[in-house]
KOLDO-31155 format. One record per residue (C-alpha): residue number from 1; residue in one letter; x, y, z. Coordinates in Angstrom, 3 decimals. Layout:
REM residues N
+------+------+----------+----------+----------+
| resi | resn |       px |       py |       pz |
+------+------+----------+----------+----------+
|  NUM |    A |        X |        Y |        Z |
...
+------+------+----------+----------+----------+
This chain:
REM residues 114
+------+------+----------+----------+----------+
| resi | resn |       px |       py |       pz |
+------+------+----------+----------+----------+
|    1 |    V |  126.361 |  107.987 |   89.091 |
|    2 |    Q |  128.060 |  107.588 |   92.452 |
|    3 |    L |  126.619 |  107.865 |   95.933 |
|    4 |    Q |  128.416 |  108.257 |   99.259 |
|    5 |    A |  126.438 |  107.775 |  102.448 |
|    6 |    S |  127.644 |  109.035 |  105.815 |
|    7 |    G |  126.415 |  109.896 |  109.282 |
|    8 |    G |  125.911 |  106.479 |  110.798 |
|    9 |    G |  127.123 |  105.560 |  114.258 |
|   10 |    L |  126.213 |  104.279 |  117.686 |
|   11 |    V |  123.354 |  105.956 |  119.530 |
|   12 |    Q |  121.211 |  105.127 |  122.525 |
|   13 |    A |  117.546 |  104.363 |  122.131 |
|   14 |    G |  115.563 |  107.572 |  121.945 |
|   15 |    G |  118.433 |  109.425 |  120.346 |
|   16 |    S |  118.813 |  110.966 |  116.917 |
|   17 |    L |  121.073 |  110.703 |  113.916 |
|   18 |    R |  121.170 |  112.449 |  110.565 |
|   19 |    L |  122.308 |  110.491 |  107.551 |
|   20 |    S |  123.629 |  112.230 |  104.457 |
|   21 |    C |  124.133 |  110.955 |  100.940 |
|   22 |    A |  126.228 |  112.818 |   98.415 |
|   23 |    T |  125.490 |  111.983 |   94.800 |
|   24 |    S |  127.141 |  112.711 |   91.493 |
|   25 |    G |  125.641 |  113.015 |   88.044 |
|   26 |    S |  123.300 |  115.404 |   86.332 |
|   27 |    F |  120.111 |  113.398 |   86.827 |
|   28 |    F |  119.736 |  113.815 |   90.585 |
|   29 |    S |  117.444 |  116.835 |   90.525 |
|   30 |    I |  114.934 |  115.066 |   88.269 |
|   31 |    S |  115.116 |  111.682 |   90.008 |
|   32 |    A |  113.386 |  110.127 |   92.946 |
|   33 |    T |  115.824 |  109.184 |   95.662 |
|   34 |    G |  115.713 |  107.684 |   99.109 |
|   35 |    W |  116.884 |  105.130 |  101.621 |
|   36 |    Y |  116.718 |  101.420 |  102.286 |
|   37 |    R |  118.126 |   99.526 |  105.240 |
|   38 |    Q |  119.270 |   96.003 |  105.951 |
|   39 |    A |  119.404 |   94.572 |  109.430 |
|   40 |    P |  121.622 |   91.577 |  110.235 |
|   41 |    G |  120.035 |   88.404 |  108.921 |
|   42 |    S |  117.234 |   90.290 |  107.202 |
|   43 |    Q |  116.378 |   91.380 |  103.698 |
|   44 |    R |  116.891 |   94.929 |  102.575 |
|   45 |    E |  113.776 |   96.978 |  103.266 |
|   46 |    W |  112.606 |  100.318 |  101.966 |
|   47 |    V |  112.667 |  103.164 |  104.486 |
|   48 |    A |  111.753 |  106.417 |  102.728 |
|   49 |    S |  111.639 |  108.109 |   99.339 |
|   50 |    I |  111.416 |  111.631 |   98.022 |
|   51 |    T |  110.418 |  112.569 |   94.492 |
|   52 |    S |  111.966 |  115.236 |   92.316 |
|   53 |    G |  109.087 |  117.448 |   93.439 |
|   54 |    S |  109.886 |  116.696 |   97.089 |
|   55 |    T |  106.868 |  114.523 |   97.760 |
|   56 |    T |  107.857 |  112.151 |  100.552 |
|   57 |    S |  106.776 |  108.665 |  101.547 |
|   58 |    Y |  107.769 |  106.471 |  104.476 |
|   59 |    A |  107.609 |  102.914 |  105.659 |
|   60 |    G |  105.092 |  102.466 |  108.423 |
|   61 |    S |  107.791 |  101.477 |  110.895 |
|   62 |    V |  109.524 |  104.876 |  110.634 |
|   63 |    K |  106.676 |  107.248 |  109.837 |
|   64 |    G |  106.520 |  110.086 |  112.329 |
|   65 |    R |  110.102 |  109.482 |  113.477 |
|   66 |    F |  112.173 |  109.842 |  110.301 |
|   67 |    T |  112.234 |  112.752 |  107.863 |
|   68 |    I |  113.717 |  112.602 |  104.380 |
|   69 |    S |  114.813 |  115.737 |  102.556 |
|   70 |    R |  116.896 |  116.717 |   99.559 |
|   71 |    D |  119.039 |  119.616 |   98.396 |
|   72 |    N |  119.182 |  119.592 |   94.625 |
|   73 |    A |  121.736 |  122.405 |   94.506 |
|   74 |    K |  124.158 |  120.217 |   96.464 |
|   75 |    N |  123.069 |  116.860 |   95.034 |
|   76 |    M |  122.377 |  115.669 |   98.569 |
|   77 |    V |  119.687 |  113.598 |  100.226 |
|   78 |    Y |  119.258 |  113.405 |  103.993 |
|   79 |    L |  117.504 |  111.200 |  106.511 |
|   80 |    Q |  116.818 |  112.721 |  109.919 |
|   81 |    M |  116.142 |  109.904 |  112.350 |
|   82 |    N |  114.576 |  110.720 |  115.715 |
|   83 |    S |  113.311 |  108.568 |  118.571 |
|   84 |    L |  115.554 |  105.751 |  117.426 |
|   85 |    K |  114.781 |  102.213 |  118.541 |
|   86 |    P |  117.025 |   99.140 |  118.749 |
|   87 |    E |  115.076 |   97.668 |  115.830 |
|   88 |    D |  116.329 |  100.549 |  113.671 |
|   89 |    T |  119.803 |   99.002 |  113.836 |
|   90 |    A |  120.868 |   98.304 |  110.260 |
|   91 |    V |  123.103 |   99.333 |  107.419 |
|   92 |    Y |  121.381 |  102.209 |  105.642 |
|   93 |    Y |  121.734 |  102.558 |  101.884 |
|   94 |    C |  120.838 |  105.588 |   99.812 |
|   95 |    F |  119.705 |  105.247 |   96.226 |
|   96 |    T |  118.867 |  107.388 |   93.254 |
|   97 |    H |  118.054 |  106.904 |   89.604 |
|   98 |    G |  120.012 |  107.637 |   86.480 |
|   99 |    P |  120.363 |  106.559 |   82.859 |
|  100 |    G |  121.323 |  103.027 |   83.846 |
|  101 |    G |  118.498 |  102.524 |   86.326 |
|  102 |    R |  118.813 |  102.556 |   90.117 |
|  103 |    Y |  122.118 |  103.349 |   91.758 |
|  104 |    W |  123.178 |  102.527 |   95.328 |
|  105 |    G |  125.560 |  103.973 |   97.866 |
|  106 |    Q |  127.894 |  101.803 |   99.915 |
|  107 |    G |  125.869 |  101.940 |  103.124 |
|  108 |    T |  126.393 |  103.436 |  106.547 |
|  109 |    L |  125.918 |  101.480 |  109.771 |
|  110 |    V |  123.457 |  102.677 |  112.395 |
|  111 |    T |  123.527 |  100.898 |  115.750 |
|  112 |    V |  120.923 |  101.730 |  118.386 |
|  113 |    S |  121.627 |  100.421 |  121.864 |
|  114 |    S |  118.890 |   99.728 |  124.380 |
+------+------+----------+----------+----------+
C-alpha cells in the first residue's frame, strides 16, 4: 500500500487549502483513512478520520473548519481546510489501513502566515 499526499503550501491566515492523498491497493474502500499532522517540535497529532461508510470524526481544534472526504472509485482521500490559523502550520500525513496494518504517506507541508 502506497500513499502520496499533495496540496500543501503557504497560505495567509483565514485562507483555505485542499489536501489530497492518492492511495494504492485493493483495501482502501473497506478501510478507515484520514490525516495526522506534526508541527515543528511537537508530536504527531490526529486531525480527522473517515470510515469505509464515510462516517467522519475530527479533532476539536479543527472541527467546523476542516472537512474530510473520500472517493473510493479513485482511491483518494481529501482534507478541505478553511479558516486556517497559524497554529495549523504542520506537515500533514495521510494514512490508511491494509493487510500489514496502518500505512502512511510522506507528508505535505502546510504553512499558515499571520
